[in-house]
Every structure is written in C-alpha cells, then in structure tokens.
VEXBANU-312269 format. One record per residue (C-alpha): x, y negated, z; residue in one letter. Coordinates in Angstrom, 2 decimals. Each point is the difference from the previous one (the first is absolute). Example, Ala and Ser with C-alpha at 12.3 -4.5 7.8 and 13.67 -1.06 7.14 Angstrom:
residues 2
+---------+---------+---------+------+
!       u !       v !       w ! code !
+---------+---------+---------+------+
!   12.30 !    4.50 !    7.80 !    A !
!    1.37 !   -3.44 !   -0.66 !    S !
+---------+---------+---------+------+
This chain:
residues 57
+---------+---------+---------+------+
!       u !       v !       w ! code !
+---------+---------+---------+------+
!  165.01 ! -130.51 !   82.12 !    M !
!   -3.26 !   -0.46 !    2.18 !    I !
!   -1.27 !   -3.15 !    0.71 !    P !
!    0.95 !   -2.01 !    3.79 !    K !
!   -2.83 !   -1.84 !    0.24 !    D !
!   -3.37 !    1.87 !    1.39 !    S !
!   -2.44 !   -1.37 !   -2.57 !    V !
!    2.16 !    0.99 !   -2.74 !    M !
!    0.73 !    3.16 !    1.34 !    L !
!   -3.35 !    0.88 !    0.43 !    L !
!   -0.83 !   -0.67 !   -3.35 !    S !
!    3.13 !    1.80 !   -1.34 !    F !
!   -1.07 !    3.49 !    2.30 !    I !
!   -3.77 !   -0.38 !   -1.49 !    N !
!    0.92 !   -0.22 !   -3.38 !    L !
!    2.72 !    2.98 !    0.73 !    K !
!   -2.65 !    2.28 !    1.31 !    L !
!   -2.60 !   -1.25 !   -2.13 !    R !
!    1.92 !    0.98 !   -3.22 !    N !
!    3.04 !    2.56 !    0.83 !    Y !
!   -0.29 !    1.83 !    3.53 !    Y !
!   -2.93 !    2.19 !    1.19 !    K !
!    0.75 !   -0.96 !    3.63 !    D !
!    1.92 !   -2.05 !    2.38 !    L !
!    2.26 !    2.61 !    0.81 !    E !
!    1.24 !    0.71 !   -3.21 !    T !
!    0.28 !   -3.84 !   -0.87 !    L !
!    2.44 !   -0.24 !    3.10 !    C !
!    2.02 !    3.12 !   -0.94 !    E !
!    0.64 !   -1.14 !   -3.32 !    E !
!    0.83 !   -3.24 !    0.50 !    L !
!    1.69 !    0.34 !    2.99 !    D !
!   -1.90 !   -1.87 !    2.22 !    I !
!   -0.70 !    0.25 !    4.04 !    E !
!   -3.43 !    0.86 !    0.18 !    Q !
!   -0.49 !   -1.26 !    3.45 !    G !
!    1.65 !   -3.12 !   -0.69 !    G !
!   -1.98 !   -0.70 !   -2.98 !    L !
!   -3.23 !    0.52 !    1.85 !    E !
!    1.02 !   -2.24 !    2.52 !    E !
!    0.91 !   -2.62 !   -2.22 !    Q !
!   -3.30 !   -0.27 !   -1.97 !    L !
!   -2.04 !    0.75 !    3.69 !    A !
!    1.60 !   -3.44 !    0.81 !    G !
!   -2.30 !   -1.36 !   -3.09 !    I !
!   -2.62 !    1.87 !    1.32 !    D !
!    0.06 !    2.61 !   -2.87 !    Y !
!   -0.24 !    3.63 !    0.80 !    H !
!    0.56 !    3.41 !   -2.36 !    Y !
!   -3.31 !    1.52 !   -0.64 !    D !
!    0.76 !    3.52 !   -0.96 !    K !
!   -3.50 !    0.60 !   -1.67 !    D !
!    0.77 !   -3.14 !   -2.39 !    K !
!    3.58 !    0.68 !   -0.53 !    N !
!    0.68 !   -4.01 !    0.82 !    Q !
!    0.64 !   -2.55 !    2.66 !    F !
!   -3.19 !   -1.75 !    1.14 !    I !
+---------+---------+---------+------+
C-alpha cells in the first residue's frame, strides 16, 4: 500500500527508487502504480522525476 499523502508518497517513492528500482517505469510496473497519476500527484507539490538522478526533485 502506497501513502496517499503527497509528502509521504514522495519520501516512499524516492526511497524505493534509490534502493530497489533502476527507473520509475520499472517501479510503477512492479508496484502496479499508474505512472501518469503518480507524476501528476507529485507535480502538485512541485516535484518532478529526474531520469538521470532516478528520483523526484
């Protein structure tokens, strides 16, 4: 279960990206998360995925 709160979600996703997944697409596929919705929710708190750093910044 992923957090619903955007700030908690940011922390959860960045931790997973840093420790377990090579990219956002793989994370979303394996956790069955809709990537567009995730990016939209985190954009709402002004965080965007940086492919080179493999994290939301």
